Backbone as a chain_set.jsonl record, in Angstrom:
{"seq": "XXXXXXXXXXXXXXXXXXXXXXXXXXXXXXXXXXXXXXXXXXXXXXXXXXXXXXXXXXXXXXXXXXXX", "coords": {"N": [[1.197, -0.924, 0.173], [0.858, 2.114, -0.971], [1.69, 5.177, 0.23], [0.591, 7.55, 0.009], [-2.482, 5.972, -0.56], [-2.116, 4.717, 2.048], [-2.887, 7.3, 4.038], [-5.173, 8.066, 2.961], [-6.912, 6.49, 3.954], [-6.631, 6.529, 6.095], [-7.905, 9.03, 6.869], [-10.289, 8.583, 6.626], [-10.761, 7.659, 8.599], [-10.92, 9.15, 10.706], [-11.772, 10.05, 13.843], [-13.77, 11.754, 16.275], [-11.117, 12.473, 19.572], [-11.361, 13.647, 22.059], [-12.685, 16.349, 22.788], [-13.06, 19.623, 23.008], [-13.411, 21.575, 25.647], [-14.65, 24.202, 25.278], [-15.659, 26.303, 22.332], [-13.638, 26.399, 20.052], [-12.446, 28.851, 18.821], [-12.816, 30.888, 21.085], [-10.765, 30.293, 22.439], [-9.01, 31.651, 21.592], [-9.799, 33.923, 21.911], [-9.767, 34.366, 24.841], [-7.071, 34.154, 25.19], [-6.443, 36.639, 23.66], [-8.006, 38.707, 25.413], [-6.284, 38.138, 28.068], [-3.736, 38.785, 27.316], [-4.709, 40.881, 26.914], [-5.12, 42.666, 29.063], [-2.531, 42.156, 30.689], [-1.02, 43.645, 29.175], [-1.989, 46.51, 29.984], [-1.582, 46.403, 32.606], [0.818, 46.372, 32.116], [1.62, 49.056, 31.577], [0.807, 50.355, 33.241], [3.038, 50.302, 34.701], [4.478, 52.402, 34.039], [6.881, 55.288, 33.579], [7.135, 55.207, 36.519], [9.71, 55.147, 37.709], [10.361, 58.36, 37.411], [8.626, 59.365, 39.469], [9.583, 58.759, 41.585], [12.543, 60.729, 42.093], [13.401, 63.05, 43.433], [14.31, 60.737, 45.496], [15.889, 59.26, 44.108], [18.008, 61.63, 43.39], [18.315, 61.75, 46.148], [19.813, 59.932, 46.921], [21.739, 60.01, 44.53], [23.236, 61.918, 45.789], [24.743, 61.361, 47.971], [26.356, 59.22, 47.111], [27.493, 59.619, 45.694], [27.646, 60.213, 41.373], [28.253, 58.358, 40.198], [27.569, 56.495, 37.662], [27.184, 53.046, 36.977]], "CA": [[-0.271, -0.209, -0.115], [1.379, 3.337, -0.93], [1.423, 6.405, 1.652], [-0.957, 8.008, -0.516], [-3.48, 5.48, -0.071], [-2.208, 5.046, 3.63], [-3.045, 8.678, 4.623], [-6.682, 8.436, 2.679], [-7.608, 5.555, 4.469], [-6.717, 6.791, 7.772], [-8.3, 9.934, 7.218], [-11.679, 8.373, 6.393], [-11.114, 6.648, 10.271], [-10.701, 9.852, 11.981], [-13.316, 10.371, 14.771], [-12.759, 13.026, 17.708], [-10.822, 11.322, 20.839], [-11.461, 14.16, 22.883], [-13.661, 17.232, 22.471], [-12.987, 20.692, 24.025], [-14.12, 22.195, 26.64], [-15.64, 25.356, 24.839], [-15.205, 26.14, 21.074], [-12.084, 26.543, 19.149], [-12.173, 30.796, 18.721], [-12.861, 31.215, 22.386], [-9.398, 30.065, 23.455], [-7.928, 33.124, 20.959], [-10.308, 35.669, 22.221], [-9.338, 34.34, 25.772], [-5.558, 34.851, 24.871], [-6.744, 38.564, 23.757], [-8.233, 39.091, 26.849], [-5.522, 37.689, 28.966], [-2.272, 39.992, 26.619], [-4.771, 42.794, 26.823], [-4.691, 42.569, 30.594], [-1.285, 42.123, 30.715], [-0.262, 44.916, 28.937], [-3.008, 47.01, 31.139], [-0.546, 46.223, 34.036], [2.433, 46.798, 32.225], [1.325, 49.937, 31.368], [0.205, 51.482, 34.418], [3.935, 51.045, 35.685], [5.68, 53.387, 33.203], [7.325, 56.516, 34.435], [7.406, 55.002, 37.675], [11.344, 55.839, 38.438], [10.349, 59.475, 37.474], [8.149, 59.832, 40.463], [10.465, 58.955, 42.711], [13.014, 61.562, 40.901], [13.666, 63.312, 44.328], [15.075, 59.789, 46.192], [17.355, 59.128, 43.194], [19.079, 62.664, 43.601], [19.659, 62.219, 47.16], [21.078, 58.499, 46.701], [23.049, 60.289, 43.609], [24.586, 62.476, 46.651], [25.011, 60.662, 49.322], [27.061, 57.954, 47.436], [28.245, 60.26, 43.954], [26.871, 60.116, 40.426], [28.749, 58.09, 38.834], [26.83, 55.364, 37.094], [26.925, 52.049, 36.683]], "C": [[0.941, 1.237, -0.33], [1.274, 4.673, 0.164], [0.347, 7.062, 1.246], [-2.515, 7.354, -0.175], [-3.418, 5.072, 1.729], [-2.999, 5.924, 4.632], [-4.419, 8.764, 3.993], [-7.408, 6.896, 3.153], [-7.526, 5.99, 5.379], [-7.734, 8.521, 8.213], [-10.111, 9.617, 6.999], [-11.799, 7.404, 7.631], [-10.974, 7.129, 10.809], [-11.701, 9.832, 12.203], [-12.401, 10.974, 15.456], [-12.449, 12.1, 18.901], [-11.149, 11.996, 21.753], [-11.878, 15.431, 22.602], [-13.188, 18.278, 23.168], [-13.819, 20.858, 24.445], [-14.966, 23.672, 25.896], [-14.903, 25.11, 23.502], [-14.453, 26.764, 21.065], [-12.078, 28.409, 19.538], [-12.213, 30.665, 20.333], [-11.509, 31.415, 22.909], [-8.57, 30.989, 22.976], [-8.24, 34.354, 21.454], [-10.054, 35.488, 24.206], [-7.593, 34.517, 25.727], [-5.797, 36.439, 24.639], [-6.647, 39.092, 25.024], [-7.208, 39.572, 27.889], [-3.907, 39.013, 28.749], [-3.281, 41.341, 27.014], [-4.391, 43.537, 28.445], [-3.348, 42.947, 31.163], [-0.439, 43.647, 30.646], [-1.349, 46.221, 29.106], [-1.926, 47.822, 32.137], [0.584, 46.615, 33.68], [2.183, 48.171, 32.35], [0.862, 51.299, 32.158], [1.614, 51.636, 34.999], [4.713, 51.833, 35.246], [5.764, 54.694, 33.955], [7.363, 56.314, 35.88], [8.997, 55.891, 38.339], [11.336, 57.496, 38.574], [9.785, 60.338, 38.774], [8.657, 59.948, 41.693], [12.115, 59.85, 42.749], [13.91, 61.712, 42.344], [14.888, 61.896, 45.412], [15.878, 59.703, 45.345], [18.493, 59.898, 43.148], [19.216, 62.462, 45.212], [20.051, 60.887, 47.392], [22.13, 59.095, 45.732], [24.102, 60.953, 44.564], [25.212, 61.853, 47.493], [26.044, 59.626, 48.385], [27.388, 57.618, 45.955], [27.37, 59.761, 43.0], [27.408, 59.453, 39.794], [27.655, 56.513, 38.621], [26.98, 54.139, 36.851], [27.097, 50.981, 35.361]], "O": [[1.954, 1.146, 0.363], [0.288, 4.652, 0.901], [-0.687, 7.192, 1.902], [-3.461, 7.975, 0.308], [-4.381, 5.116, 2.494], [-3.572, 5.56, 5.659], [-5.051, 9.683, 4.514], [-8.378, 6.397, 2.582], [-8.628, 5.979, 5.926], [-8.083, 8.971, 9.305], [-10.982, 10.452, 7.24], [-12.677, 6.547, 7.735], [-10.747, 6.614, 11.903], [-12.628, 9.679, 11.407], [-11.171, 10.988, 15.501], [-13.191, 11.183, 19.254], [-11.393, 11.284, 22.727], [-11.047, 15.814, 21.78], [-12.758, 17.88, 24.25], [-14.944, 20.541, 24.058], [-16.09, 23.907, 26.338], [-14.01, 24.289, 23.293], [-14.299, 27.704, 21.845], [-11.65, 28.911, 20.577], [-11.175, 30.121, 20.709], [-11.122, 32.355, 23.603], [-7.541, 31.295, 23.578], [-7.594, 35.399, 21.529], [-10.183, 36.522, 24.862], [-7.118, 35.258, 26.588], [-5.357, 37.307, 25.393], [-5.733, 39.677, 25.604], [-7.1, 40.675, 28.425], [-3.321, 39.727, 29.563], [-2.88, 42.464, 27.319], [-3.703, 44.496, 28.793], [-3.133, 43.871, 31.947], [0.254, 44.35, 31.381], [-1.424, 46.936, 28.106], [-1.59, 48.984, 32.364], [1.398, 47.12, 34.453], [2.591, 48.608, 33.427], [0.668, 52.492, 31.926], [1.841, 52.64, 35.674], [5.715, 52.111, 35.904], [4.932, 55.107, 34.763], [7.643, 57.314, 36.54], [9.184, 56.839, 39.102], [11.988, 58.058, 39.454], [10.159, 61.455, 39.13], [8.432, 60.757, 42.593], [12.865, 59.422, 43.626], [14.837, 60.945, 42.601], [15.991, 62.178, 45.881], [16.963, 60.139, 45.731], [19.632, 59.465, 42.971], [20.22, 62.985, 45.695], [20.834, 60.811, 48.339], [23.312, 58.82, 45.94], [25.321, 60.815, 44.464], [26.433, 61.961, 47.605], [26.759, 59.045, 49.202], [27.517, 56.599, 45.276], [26.441, 59.027, 43.335], [27.276, 59.664, 38.589], [27.206, 55.758, 39.483], [26.72, 54.249, 35.653], [26.626, 49.845, 35.419]]}, "num_chains": 1, "name": "protein.A"}
């Protein structure tokens, strides 16, 4: 039996072994919602270093202003 014939027979005999617990497009929607939430959390931490500039300046005065 050739490979093509084997694949054709296997395709005809295929059946669902395990069904998904929710429709497949919902997995993509769930990922979209999760990554949007992660992006919002990441975005909320923008400019945090500049909020504490007085602490950074005080540290630089005490320990020297040399950058590592």
